[in-house]
C-alpha positions, 0 to 999 in steps of 0.5 A: 527549529530543533531536530529532535531525534525520534520526535515523530517516530512512531510509538514502538518503532525503535523495539521493532525488530524480525518476529522470533520464533517458531516457523508455523509454514512457508508459502510461496505468495503472500495472499497464500500465507493471508490465506492461512492467517484468516483460517486461523483468525476463523479458527478463534487463534489470537492473530497477534501472535502471528507474524508474516515475514518476507524474505529476499526482497526484491523491487521489481519495476513493470514498463507499462508504455511508452510517453510521448508529448500528446500522451503527457499532454493529454495526461496533464491536461485531465489532473488539472481539469480534475484540480480546477474542478475541485476549486471551481466547486470550493468557489461555488460553494463558498460564494454567498452569490453561486454561480455555476459557471466558475466549474466549467472555467475553472475546469478549463482553466487547470486542463490548460495549467496542467497541459503546459505544465506537464509538457514543459516537464516532459520536455526538460527531463524528455532523454532520462524517462521516455517510459511509464511504469509501476514498481513494487517490492516482492519476497521470494517466499512469506514465512508465518511465524508463530510466538513461540508455545503457539505452533501446536495450537496453531497446526490443530486449528489448520489441521481441522482441528475444535476451537475449544479442544485442548491439542496438548493437555497438561502434563502431571 
């Protein structure tokens, strides 16, 4: 198998870089920056000329609970039951003589396998990670960057100006 660089790269990924332009505003949260972009979109501003840029990225992991054998077993059994139910449903749908008992049997078998596999996996890594968590990347501030030449129109629209009015008439 050949390893051609960029074979599976998205088109244009090589040209992606931090947007340059005029800063329309700086916001503490991503939601605040999104609201401004939404307001500009509703005012008929060409939002393709905007970018929200996050600065000072930090990964935050919030611990959500402690793991135990019981919690791991229950989670594994539930996941296995859903998978077993899915397999049983496929058996029933594609069977020439559908028997709905397959659904219950497949769910029980799936729950058993899920329980055993999750408990074994937990036992093997028990002292390395005894908690559950969620993680996300957040920025300390978000800037809305506008392509050069469009910041005056964006400011005009945010100030409540009309989308039809030209905020800066051409100079003679």
